Backbone bond lengths (Angstrom), bond angles and torsions (degrees), N, CA, C in turn:
res aa  C-N    CA-C-N  psi(-1)  N-CA   C-N-CA  omega(-1)  CA-C   N-CA-C  phi
1 X - - - 1.456 - - 1.522 109.29 -
2 X 1.329 115.54 151.26 1.463 120.63 176.65 1.525 108.67 -125.79
3 X 1.344 117.38 149.77 1.467 119.87 179.95 1.527 111.35 -72.59
4 X 1.328 115.79 154.72 1.461 122.35 178.64 1.520 108.85 -99.50
5 X 1.334 116.01 128.80 1.459 122.32 179.61 1.520 110.26 -101.84
6 X 1.324 115.49 159.81 1.467 121.13 171.70 1.525 108.79 -81.71
7 X 1.332 115.73 146.93 1.461 120.42 176.03 1.518 109.46 -73.94
8 X 1.317 117.03 119.87 1.463 122.60 171.36 1.521 107.17 -130.67
9 X 1.317 116.61 159.49 1.463 120.11 179.86 1.527 110.22 -57.32
10 X 1.328 116.03 -42.44 1.462 120.51 -175.27 1.524 112.48 -69.49
11 X 1.348 118.41 -47.24 1.460 117.64 -174.13 1.531 113.59 -82.15
12 X 1.344 118.96 -5.62 1.459 120.98 177.63 1.530 112.76 -108.52
13 X 1.337 118.66 -8.82 1.465 121.13 -170.64 1.529 114.10 -60.00
14 X 1.322 119.28 -29.95 1.468 118.93 179.53 1.533 112.24 -72.18
15 X 1.340 116.99 -17.60 1.460 121.18 -177.51 1.525 113.06 -102.22
16 X 1.326 117.74 -23.01 1.457 120.93 -177.44 1.511 110.81 163.90
17 X 1.331 115.50 -149.18 1.463 121.15 -177.21 1.521 110.44 -129.86
18 X 1.317 115.37 147.99 1.460 121.10 169.66 1.524 106.76 -81.83
19 X 1.310 117.15 131.73 1.460 121.19 179.44 1.525 108.16 -88.28
20 X 1.318 114.87 96.88 1.448 121.22 -174.38 1.528 108.23 -148.01
21 X 1.298 116.10 153.07 1.465 119.45 -177.87 1.527 111.70 -61.94
22 X 1.330 116.86 -30.58 1.459 119.84 -178.53 1.519 112.80 -81.26
23 X 1.335 118.93 -4.30 1.460 121.44 178.22 1.517 109.83 -63.84
24 X 1.326 115.00 157.38 1.465 118.84 172.97 1.516 107.77 -58.46
25 X 1.291 116.67 135.42 1.456 120.12 179.59 1.508 109.85 174.63
26 X 1.307 115.52 178.23 1.458 122.19 178.61 1.522 108.52 -91.28
27 X 1.327 116.54 115.09 1.456 120.96 -178.07 1.528 110.28 -101.42
28 X 1.322 115.79 141.11 1.459 121.82 -178.71 1.514 109.02 -135.55
29 X 1.313 117.62 141.38 1.467 122.20 168.18 1.514 107.06 -80.47
30 X 1.305 115.99 138.65 1.458 119.81 176.84 1.516 107.67 -84.40
31 X 1.308 115.59 127.50 1.460 122.00 -174.16 1.527 111.96 -54.60
32 X 1.337 115.41 130.85 1.450 121.49 174.08 1.521 115.44 81.18
33 X 1.322 118.96 10.64 1.461 119.33 -178.25 1.515 112.58 -151.23
34 X 1.301 115.58 -176.58 1.460 122.20 -179.89 1.524 112.17 -92.74
35 X 1.314 117.02 -10.13 1.462 121.04 -175.22 1.520 111.56 -73.97
36 X 1.333 114.98 157.27 1.458 120.68 178.42 1.522 109.49 -130.77
37 X 1.301 115.34 157.56 1.454 123.66 179.18 1.517 107.18 -123.91
38 X 1.333 117.73 131.58 1.454 121.43 -179.34 1.524 108.89 -127.07
39 X 1.331 116.68 116.34 1.459 121.29 175.66 1.524 106.83 -82.63
40 X 1.328 116.12 106.34 1.464 121.84 -176.62 1.523 110.93 -91.20
41 X 1.310 116.35 -35.33 1.463 121.35 -177.22 1.517 108.17 -138.65
42 X 1.316 116.65 123.23 1.462 122.19 -178.93 1.519 108.50 -122.74
43 X 1.309 116.64 116.80 1.457 122.76 -177.22 1.509 107.08 -101.58
44 X 1.324 117.55 106.97 1.458 121.78 -171.89 1.533 114.02 -72.66
45 X 1.323 116.56 -28.32 1.460 120.67 -178.04 1.534 109.61 -72.89
46 X 1.349 118.30 121.16 1.468 118.97 179.42 1.532 110.51 -71.96
47 X 1.322 115.10 120.09 1.465 120.72 -179.25 1.514 109.50 -140.27
48 X 1.288 115.34 163.78 1.456 119.57 168.29 1.520 107.57 -83.77
49 X 1.324 116.76 147.45 1.460 121.05 -179.10 1.508 110.10 -113.60
50 X 1.305 115.17 157.85 1.453 120.08 168.65 1.522 107.19 -134.62
51 X 1.325 114.64 144.07 1.463 122.26 -179.44 1.519 106.93 -121.71
52 X 1.319 115.72 131.48 1.454 119.58 -179.22 1.517 111.32 -138.70
53 X 1.306 115.61 167.41 1.465 122.50 174.28 1.522 107.23 -114.04
54 X 1.314 115.08 122.72 1.461 122.35 177.85 1.525 107.89 -95.47
55 X 1.332 116.94 125.10 1.465 121.63 175.96 1.521 107.02 -104.50
56 X 1.332 115.75 97.03 1.450 120.54 -177.37 1.513 111.81 -89.92
57 X 1.315 115.24 128.93 1.465 121.21 176.37 1.526 111.39 -123.24
58 X 1.350 116.04 -1.04 1.468 120.39 -178.68 1.525 110.39 -69.46
59 X 1.319 115.81 132.74 1.466 121.81 173.67 1.526 109.90 -111.40
60 X 1.328 114.64 -1.91 1.456 122.38 179.41 1.526 106.07 -151.98
61 X 1.339 116.73 146.68 1.463 118.94 179.55 1.515 110.87 -126.44
62 X 1.329 114.51 159.03 1.459 121.51 176.30 1.526 111.51 -125.83
63 X 1.347 117.12 -7.96 1.463 120.03 -179.92 1.524 110.39 -147.71
64 X 1.317 115.11 163.80 1.462 124.06 175.84 1.520 108.36 -123.21
65 X 1.327 115.17 159.02 1.465 121.85 178.66 1.516 108.32 -120.51
66 X 1.323 115.87 149.47 1.464 121.94 178.55 1.526 108.12 -142.46
67 X 1.331 116.23 145.79 1.462 121.94 175.31 1.535 106.86 -118.94
68 X 1.330 117.44 106.32 1.460 120.44 -173.60 1.526 115.55 -61.73
69 X 1.334 118.42 -25.37 1.465 117.97 -173.58 1.524 114.99 -128.02
70 X 1.339 118.94 9.73 1.457 116.80 -177.55 1.523 113.25 -133.80
71 X 1.311 114.10 151.97 1.459 123.75 172.94 1.528 107.14 -85.53
72 X 1.327 116.79 153.25 1.461 119.83 -178.54 1.525 109.16 -146.89
73 X 1.344 116.27 132.32 1.463 119.30 177.72 1.521 110.36 -92.38
74 X 1.327 115.02 150.66 1.461 123.54 172.69 1.521 106.20 -131.43
75 X 1.328 116.56 112.55 1.466 121.74 -173.57 1.532 109.15 -124.70
76 X 1.335 118.01 113.15 1.461 119.88 -176.71 1.528 111.86 -62.11
77 X 1.328 115.63 137.29 1.463 122.18 178.60 1.527 109.85 -114.19
78 X 1.332 116.99 -51.53 1.466 120.89 178.07 1.520 109.92 -156.43
79 X 1.313 115.53 162.62 1.451 120.73 -177.53 1.527 110.59 76.51
80 X 1.320 115.69 -173.57 1.466 120.95 -179.44 1.520 107.80 -118.87
81 X 1.336 115.47 115.53 1.457 121.25 -178.94 1.516 111.92 -113.32
82 X 1.306 114.79 151.06 1.453 123.06 176.12 1.520 107.01 -118.76
83 X 1.323 116.95 126.73 1.456 121.88 177.47 1.523 108.32 -97.95
84 X 1.326 116.01 118.11 1.454 122.08 175.50 1.517 108.25 -96.11
85 X 1.322 117.61 131.70 1.464 122.37 -179.41 1.525 109.89 -139.95
86 X 1.338 114.78 154.39 1.461 120.83 177.24 1.522 108.71 -155.03
87 X 1.335 116.61 151.00 1.470 119.64 174.87 1.529 110.45 -63.88
88 X 1.320 116.34 151.45 1.459 121.27 -177.32 1.519 112.11 -58.90
89 X 1.333 116.77 -38.73 1.463 120.97 -177.21 1.527 112.72 -74.61
90 X 1.338 117.60 -16.44 1.462 121.68 -175.56 1.535 111.19 -136.12
91 X 1.305 118.19 67.88 1.471 119.84 -175.85 1.530 114.15 -61.78
92 X 1.317 118.14 -24.04 1.464 120.36 179.65 1.535 111.67 -81.94
93 X 1.322 117.72 -8.57 1.470 123.24 -178.89 1.533 109.28 -91.96
94 X 1.313 116.50 63.56 1.466 122.93 -173.74 1.525 113.01 -79.09
95 X 1.328 114.07 146.26 1.458 122.00 167.87 1.525 107.06 -122.44
96 X 1.319 116.19 147.96 1.461 121.97 -179.15 1.522 108.84 -117.18
97 X 1.344 116.56 134.67 1.459 122.32 -179.91 1.528 110.06 -126.82
98 X 1.320 115.90 136.75 1.456 121.35 172.42 1.525 106.59 -66.80
99 X 1.317 117.27 118.22 1.469 121.59 -176.46 1.520 109.22 -85.68
100 X 1.332 115.76 77.44 1.461 120.98 179.64 1.524 111.74 -111.04
101 X 1.329 116.90 6.26 1.469 123.57 177.32 1.519 107.56 -143.84
102 X 1.321 117.88 151.10 1.462 119.30 177.89 1.529 111.12 -73.05
103 X 1.342 115.15 141.34 1.459 121.25 178.80 1.521 109.16 -134.75
104 X 1.335 115.09 163.36 1.456 120.98 170.17 1.525 106.49 -124.72
105 X 1.340 115.42 127.15 1.460 121.64 -179.09 1.525 109.99 -94.07
106 X 1.321 114.81 140.81 1.461 121.69 178.34 1.532 110.45 -69.09
107 X 1.336 116.34 162.08 1.466 119.07 170.92 1.531 110.13 -60.99
108 X 1.306 117.11 154.72 1.466 125.30 176.38 1.522 114.29 69.02
109 X 1.320 119.09 16.21 1.465 121.76 176.68 1.529 108.17 -96.71
110 X 1.326 116.49 124.78 1.461 120.66 174.52 1.518 108.48 -69.63
111 X 1.330 117.54 140.74 1.469 119.38 -177.03 1.529 111.60 -156.28
112 X 1.326 113.83 160.60 1.460 123.18 170.41 1.521 107.10 -166.28
113 X 1.322 117.38 157.22 1.463 121.82 178.13 1.522 109.01 -114.64
114 X 1.323 115.79 128.96 1.456 122.47 173.24 1.519 108.42 -107.67
115 X 1.314 116.68 152.71 1.466 121.50 177.36 1.521 109.20 -103.79
116 X 1.336 116.36 129.57 1.466 120.32 170.78 1.525 109.43 -89.23
117 X 1.326 116.39 -30.53 1.471 121.13 173.87 1.532 106.95 -88.08
118 X 1.323 117.32 -178.74 1.466 120.04 178.77 1.521 111.34 -57.10
119 X 1.333 115.69 -38.32 1.451 121.24 179.44 1.525 108.45 -149.10
120 X 1.314 117.12 141.99 1.463 122.54 174.04 1.526 107.68 -120.73
121 X 1.337 116.29 122.80 1.466 120.26 175.99 1.523 108.13 -98.24
122 X 1.330 115.02 132.89 1.457 121.87 -177.11 1.521 108.50 -135.10
123 X 1.335 116.23 128.49 1.466 121.10 174.40 1.527 107.71 -78.82
124 X 1.332 115.71 131.14 1.463 121.87 -179.34 1.523 108.51 -122.42
125 X 1.324 115.86 130.04 1.460 121.98 174.98 1.519 107.34 -120.49
126 X 1.337 116.11 131.16 1.461 120.65 -177.81 1.523 109.27 -154.42
127 X 1.341 116.06 171.33 1.459 120.84 175.17 1.522 109.56 -56.20
128 X 1.327 116.14 152.55 1.454 120.52 178.77 1.530 110.78 -64.16
129 X 1.319 117.16 -39.51 1.456 121.92 176.30 1.513 108.09 -97.85
130 X 1.313 116.92 117.77 1.462 121.66 -173.19 1.527 110.05 -109.32
131 X 1.342 115.26 122.44 1.461 119.78 171.86 1.525 107.90 -94.98
132 X 1.331 117.12 139.17 1.465 120.70 -174.30 1.522 110.90 -134.52
133 X 1.323 113.70 146.09 1.457 121.94 167.72 1.521 105.92 -130.70
134 X 1.328 116.57 152.90 1.456 120.99 176.44 1.521 109.93 -123.78
135 X 1.313 114.38 145.34 1.463 121.53 173.04 1.522 106.90 -124.46
136 X 1.326 116.37 123.00 1.461 120.81 -179.54 1.523 109.20 -92.52
137 X 1.324 116.13 126.82 1.461 122.11 -177.63 1.525 110.76 -72.31
138 X 1.322 115.77 153.83 1.464 121.30 179.75 1.524 111.61 -67.38
139 X 1.342 115.68 -29.97 1.463 120.34 176.83 1.527 108.46 -150.29
140 X 1.329 118.47 156.11 1.480 120.48 178.89 1.524 110.74 -57.78
141 X 1.327 114.77 150.91 1.461 120.67 -176.88 1.517 110.11 -131.40
142 X 1.331 115.64 138.98 1.463 121.30 172.78 1.526 107.49 -132.15
143 X 1.337 117.04 172.66 1.459 121.44 -176.96 1.521 110.02 -124.78
144 X 1.335 115.37 164.67 1.443 121.26 175.10 1.518 108.47 -142.36
145 X 1.321 117.38 156.03 1.447 121.76 177.91 1.527 109.65 -81.92
146 X 1.323 115.59 131.85 1.455 121.28 179.53 1.526 108.70 -111.95
147 X 1.312 117.12 134.27 1.467 120.20 178.97 1.514 112.46 -72.64
148 X 1.331 117.98 -17.85 1.459 120.70 -177.82 1.523 112.53 -95.97
149 X 1.327 118.73 -9.94 1.458 120.85 -176.95 1.521 111.04 -76.46
């Protein structure tokens, strides 16, 4: 088992970005009002997108997934989800994050979502054409909540 960490800009930066108004980005005032617009993530390559809802019921995993050339968002919808991530060169070096904020993962990041509740629903946005690699773990893995994380 591995401890679950909170998502912060600092401890998630090697894997991607937190999608939040305070993230680094281009901020704009919307003309004629008090509202603001913040571009947090800008994908320059023109692609078709697909948006889906992932219903995670796994409480233990045996494999990880990676997309060598695409960014992917994970946006919590309901339930309690844990996002497992690892650098491409070290898939066994996993970190677990409480998925309580939307994030975008960089290409080549190993990932999987575990559910702490019966089911965790997560909105996923990715390129229309998805390239995938899998890494099978040496043994099944589960997570636990740590008071110090």
